[in-house]
C-alpha positions as CSV (number, residue, x, y, z in Angstrom):
1,X,74.0,57.2,-54.2
2,X,73.6,59.3,-51.3
3,X,72.0,58.7,-48.1
4,X,68.9,60.5,-49.1
5,X,68.3,58.2,-52.1
6,X,68.9,55.1,-49.9
7,X,66.2,56.3,-47.5
8,X,63.8,56.9,-50.4
9,X,64.4,53.5,-51.9
10,X,64.2,51.9,-48.5
11,X,61.0,53.8,-47.7
12,X,59.6,52.7,-51.1
13,X,60.5,49.0,-50.5
14,X,59.1,49.2,-46.9
15,X,55.9,51.0,-48.2
16,X,55.4,48.5,-50.9
17,X,55.9,45.5,-48.6
18,X,53.9,47.2,-45.8
19,X,51.0,48.0,-48.2
20,X,51.0,44.4,-49.4
21,X,51.2,43.1,-45.8
22,X,48.3,45.4,-45.0
23,X,46.4,44.2,-48.0
24,X,47.3,40.6,-47.1
25,X,46.2,41.2,-43.5
26,X,43.0,42.8,-44.5
27,X,42.3,40.0,-47.0
28,X,43.1,37.3,-44.4
29,X,40.8,39.0,-41.9
30,X,38.0,39.2,-44.5
31,X,38.5,35.6,-45.6
32,X,38.7,34.4,-41.9
33,X,35.4,36.2,-41.1
34,X,33.8,34.6,-44.2
35,X,34.9,31.2,-43.2
36,X,33.8,31.7,-39.6
37,X,30.4,32.8,-40.8
38,X,30.0,29.8,-43.0
39,X,31.2,27.4,-40.2
40,X,28.7,29.1,-37.8
41,X,25.9,28.7,-40.4
42,X,26.8,25.0,-40.9
43,X,26.9,24.5,-37.1
44,X,23.5,26.3,-36.7
45,X,22.0,24.2,-39.5
46,X,23.3,21.0,-37.9
47,X,22.0,22.2,-34.5
48,X,18.6,23.1,-36.0
49,X,18.4,19.7,-37.7
50,X,19.2,17.9,-34.5
51,X,16.6,20.0,-32.7
52,X,14.0,19.2,-35.3
53,X,14.8,15.4,-35.0
54,X,14.6,15.6,-31.2
55,X,11.3,17.6,-31.4
56,X,9.9,15.1,-33.9
57,X,10.8,12.2,-31.6
58,X,9.4,14.0,-28.6
59,X,6.2,14.7,-30.4
60,X,5.9,11.1,-31.5
61,X,6.6,9.9,-27.9
62,X,4.0,12.3,-26.6
63,X,1.4,11.1,-29.1
64,X,2.2,7.5,-28.1
65,X,1.8,8.4,-24.5
66,X,-1.5,10.2,-25.1
67,X,-2.8,7.1,-27.0
68,X,-1.8,4.9,-24.1
69,X,-3.4,7.2,-21.6
70,X,-6.6,7.3,-23.7
71,X,-6.6,3.5,-23.9
72,X,-6.1,3.2,-20.1
73,X,-8.8,5.8,-19.5
74,X,-11.3,4.0,-21.7
75,X,-10.5,0.7,-20.0
76,X,-11.0,2.3,-16.6
77,X,-14.3,3.9,-17.6
78,X,-15.5,0.6,-19.1
79,X,-14.5,-1.2,-16.0
80,X,-16.2,1.4,-13.8
81,X,-19.5,1.2,-15.7
82,X,-19.4,-2.6,-15.7
83,X,-18.8,-2.5,-12.0
84,X,-21.7,-0.1,-11.6
85,X,-24.0,-2.2,-13.7
86,X,-23.2,-5.3,-11.7
87,X,-23.6,-3.5,-8.4
88,X,-27.1,-2.4,-9.6
89,X,-28.0,-6.0,-10.4
90,X,-26.7,-7.1,-6.9
91,X,-28.8,-4.4,-5.3
92,X,-31.9,-5.5,-7.2
93,X,-31.3,-9.1,-5.9
94,X,-30.7,-8.0,-2.4
95,X,-33.7,-5.6,-2.3
96,X,-36.0,-8.4,-3.5
97,X,-35.0,-10.7,-0.6
98,X,-35.0,-7.8,1.9
99,X,-38.6,-6.9,1.0
100,X,-39.6,-10.5,1.8
101,X,-37.5,-10.6,5.0
102,X,-39.0,-7.3,6.1
103,X,-42.5,-8.5,5.5
104,X,-41.8,-11.6,7.7
105,X,-40.1,-9.6,10.4
106,X,-43.0,-7.1,10.5
107,X,-45.4,-10.1,10.7
108,X,-47.2,-9.0,7.5
109,X,-46.7,-12.5,6.2
110,X,-45.8,-15.8,7.9
111,X,-43.0,-16.9,5.6
112,X,-41.0,-16.0,2.5
113,X,-42.7,-16.9,-0.7
114,X,-41.3,-20.0,-2.5
115,X,-40.9,-17.9,-5.7
116,X,-38.7,-15.3,-3.9
117,X,-36.8,-18.1,-2.1
118,X,-36.0,-19.8,-5.4
119,X,-35.0,-16.4,-6.9
120,X,-32.7,-15.8,-3.9
121,X,-31.1,-19.2,-4.1
122,X,-30.4,-18.8,-7.8
123,X,-29.4,-15.1,-7.9
124,X,-27.2,-15.0,-4.8
125,X,-24.7,-17.4,-6.5
126,X,-24.8,-15.3,-9.6
127,X,-24.2,-12.1,-7.7
128,X,-21.3,-13.7,-5.9
129,X,-19.7,-14.5,-9.3
130,X,-20.4,-11.1,-10.7
131,X,-18.9,-9.3,-7.7
132,X,-15.9,-11.6,-7.9
133,X,-15.3,-10.6,-11.5
134,X,-15.2,-6.9,-11.0
135,X,-14.8,-6.1,-7.4
136,X,-12.3,-6.0,-4.5
137,X,-12.2,-8.4,-1.6
138,X,-13.8,-5.9,0.8
139,X,-17.0,-5.8,-1.2
140,X,-17.1,-9.6,-1.5
141,X,-16.6,-9.9,2.2
142,X,-19.4,-7.5,3.0
143,X,-21.7,-9.3,0.5
144,X,-20.8,-12.7,2.0
145,X,-21.4,-11.4,5.5
146,X,-24.8,-10.2,4.5
147,X,-25.8,-13.4,2.6
148,X,-24.5,-15.5,5.6
149,X,-26.8,-13.5,7.8
150,X,-29.8,-13.9,5.4
151,X,-29.4,-17.7,4.8
152,X,-30.7,-18.8,8.3
153,X,-33.5,-16.3,8.0
154,X,-34.6,-17.6,4.6
155,X,-34.0,-21.3,5.0
156,X,-34.1,-22.0,8.8
157,X,-36.9,-19.7,9.9
158,X,-34.6,-17.7,12.2
159,X,-35.6,-14.2,13.3
160,X,-33.9,-10.9,13.0
161,X,-34.9,-7.3,13.2
162,X,-35.2,-5.1,10.2
163,X,-32.5,-2.8,11.7
164,X,-30.0,-5.8,11.7
165,X,-30.9,-6.7,8.1
166,X,-30.6,-3.1,6.9
167,X,-27.2,-2.7,8.7
168,X,-25.8,-5.7,6.8
169,X,-27.1,-4.2,3.5
170,X,-25.8,-0.8,4.3
171,X,-22.3,-2.2,5.1
172,X,-22.3,-3.9,1.6
173,X,-23.5,-0.7,-0.1
174,X,-20.8,1.4,1.7
175,X,-18.1,-1.0,0.6
176,X,-19.4,-0.8,-3.0
177,X,-19.4,3.1,-2.8
178,X,-15.7,3.0,-1.7
179,X,-14.9,0.6,-4.5
180,X,-16.6,3.0,-7.0
181,X,-14.5,5.9,-5.6
182,X,-17.4,7.6,-3.9
183,X,-15.6,8.7,-0.7
184,X,-18.0,11.2,0.8
185,X,-18.4,9.1,3.9
186,X,-20.7,6.2,4.7
187,X,-24.4,6.2,4.1
188,X,-26.5,5.4,7.1
189,X,-30.2,4.9,7.5
190,X,-31.5,7.7,9.8
191,X,-35.2,7.0,9.5
192,X,-37.5,6.0,12.3
193,X,-38.3,2.5,11.0
């Protein structure tokens, strides 16, 4: 065996081992890539599943929140309309006694009719209860201030001007407006009478 043959045999062994190593390396690279893709797909699937669960929980929480807001909104609207109805009733009661007090103050009649006096006695207590149920202390205070001003006029024959009576009623109306959320300023009588 000469040196040339040794080189040929060595080259053949190296070539056969190198080719296998190359094939083994290529196969390992391909198999590693395939595993990496599968692992990435599994991770993506897990991530997507987690996102879907989170999204479903968020949607459920959002629906619950919307339902709570709708319930609160409905309660607030009902309360507002109840308050408005009660305030209308109170204004009706007050306007009835104001009409009589104006007639007496303007000397159109000598005294308040017994029918109106009886109605005032009965309805002012009802109005107090109604206002207490739905309103704030400010409205109740203005109502009481007005009624305390009217009682001596109705029962004791005391005198007051129409302007004084109207100012008491306007103060109550303005507190009702604020309580109802009508905040465009106070209403004031600007007429000549």
